N, C-alpha and C positions, 0 to 999 in steps of 0.2 A: 324934914324927916316926916314920913307918913306914920301917923298913929292909927293902929288898927284895934278895934274892939274884937275880942275873941269870944266866940260862943261854941260850945261843944254839943254836937248833935249825934246821938248814938242810934244808928239804924238797927244794929244787931249787936248782941254780945255773945259771940260764939268762938270757942277756942278749938283749934285743930290739935289733937293730942300729940301728934308727931312733931308739932312746931313749938310746943311750950318750951320756953327757955331760949329759943333761937333769937339772936340779935337782929334788931330791925335795921333797915337801911332805907335811905331815900333814893328811889329809882327814877323819879321825875320831880323837878322843882322849877316852877316859873313864878316865884313870889318875891323876887328881889327888886326888880325895876318896874315901878308903876308908870303907865303911859297917861295917867290922869284922864282916863276916859273909860266908858263902859258901854256894853251892849244893852239897849233898852228892852230887855226881855219882857218886863211888865211896864208898858207905858202908862201914863196917867189914867187912861180910859179903859184899861183891861184889868180883870181880876184873875184870869187864867191865861197861861202862856203857851207858846209853842215849845217844842223840845229842841234844845240847842246843846252843842258840845264841841269838844276839841279832840282832834286826832293827835295822839302822842306816841313818840318812840322812847322806850325806856332805856336807862343806863344800867350797868351792873348786871348781876346774874340772879338776884332774888326776884322771884315771880309769884309769890303768894301774898297778894295784896291784903293789908290789914287796916289801912286808913287813907281816906281821900280828903284833902283840904281844898276848899274853894273860896275865893275872895269875891265878895259882892259889894256893889255900891248902891246906896240909897240916896238919891239926890234931893229928897225932901227935908223938912225940918221936924217932922213928927214921925215916931216909929210906926212901922207896919208889921202885920203878922201874916203868915202864909203857910201853906202846906207844900211839901217838896217831894220829888221822886228822882232818885239817881239811878242811872242805868249804865252798864258797860256793854258795848256792842263790838262784834267782830266786823271786819271789812270784807266785802264780797269781791268777786273777780274784777269788778270795775272800780275797786277802791272806794266804794260808798258804804256808809254805815249799814249793817245788816243785822243778823240775829243777835238777840240779847242773851248774854251769858251771866249777867248779874242784874238783879232788880231789887232795889231797896223796899219797894212798896211805898205807899203814901206815908210820909213823915209829917205829922201834924204840928201845928202851933209853933212854927219857927219865928223868931223875933228878929226884926230888921230895924236897928236904930239908924239915924242919919249918919252918912259917911261910909267908911269901909268897914266891913265885918268879915272875919274868917270863920267859916263853918267847917267843922270836922265831922266827917261821916265814918263811923266804924264799918269796916268791910269784913265779912265773916270768912277770912282766910280763903279768898277766891284766887285760883290760879289764872294769871293773865298772860297773854302773848306779849312779844316784844313790842308790838304796835297794835293799838286799838283806839276806839273812840269812847270817851266818857261823855255822858249827857246829863242834863238836869231839866226838869219841867216843874213849873210852879202852878199852884191852884189856890182858889178860895182866899184871895188876898182880902184882908180887912184893914180898915184905917183909911186915911186920906189917900188920894190918887197920886202918890209919889212915883217917879220913875225909878225903877231898880232893876238890876241885872248883873251878870258877871263882869268883873273889872278886867280891862286889858293890861297885861304885863308882857314884857319882852326885854331881853332874851332869856330863855331858860338857862339856868346854871347847871342843871343835871338833866340829861335827856335832850330831846329835840321836838320841835313842832313847826310845821310849815305855816306860812302867812295866810291862813284862812280858818274859819270855823264852819261847822255844819249846823243847819237849821231845818226842822221838819214841821210843816203845818199839816194838821189833820186833813186827810184826803188828798194831799199833794205828794211831792217827791222830796227827797233829801237835796238840799241846795247848799253848795259851798259859797261862803261870803268872804270877800276880801276888799279892803279899802286901798290896796296898792301901797301899803307901808305907812299910811297916815290916818289912823294909827295901825300898827301891826295887829292883825286880828287873832291874837293868842290870848287865852283867858288865864288869869292867875290861879294856879293849881299846884298842889304838891301831893305826891303819892308815895306812901311808905309800904314796904314789903318785908317779908322774911324769906329764908330759903324754903324751897318746896320740900314736902315731907320726904321724898325719895333722896334728895340731896342731903337733908338734915340727917337721915338715917345712915347714909353712906359716910358722912363726916364722923358720925358717932362710932360706926364700926371701924373706920380708919384710926380714930383716936384710941380705941380699945386695943387694936392690933399693935399700934405703936407702943403703947404702955407694956403690953405683954412681951414685945420684942426687947424692950429696955430691961425688963426683969431678968432676961436670960443672961445678961452680961454682968 
């Protein structure tokens, strides 16, 4: 059984007025089955990383994202610290990562103990499409040169992801990476959402109408 240390990282604390009180649901979940491997986003000799991420298809109908959880592996024996930046990107006509529609900005002082860690990023009620790419980039690593990066998990239990991830090096192009199933190149991630404001408002109006109709009888 895999033991995970949990750390909570709040990129934003913003509440959408129309969504207060709406029930949350998990629209993507790939955190059940570890493949006991990880992408070396920060190898031993680097303190700043490329931008990498996973293309995901969401389940359900809730599309106002409120939290993203990511699982990382630190292969060293001593903790590291680093800054991080999370982005959500649309896909272009060629199905490559394109324009950013959410950017957390630099999140400083994240703590990485040895082993697996789940980081939770609060998302400020961002409307997401059914399919998009989340990415993460690391900066300013301090501590010993441990290898660390996103952990491979598969299969998703909610939603879907193909067997590859995206990586962007400064000055280059977005490149899809796959190891042909050994391991499957999907990262451990979980996305939580609530109904969009328009849907929440429609449900509220429908509930009121139903109650009024009941009172007539």
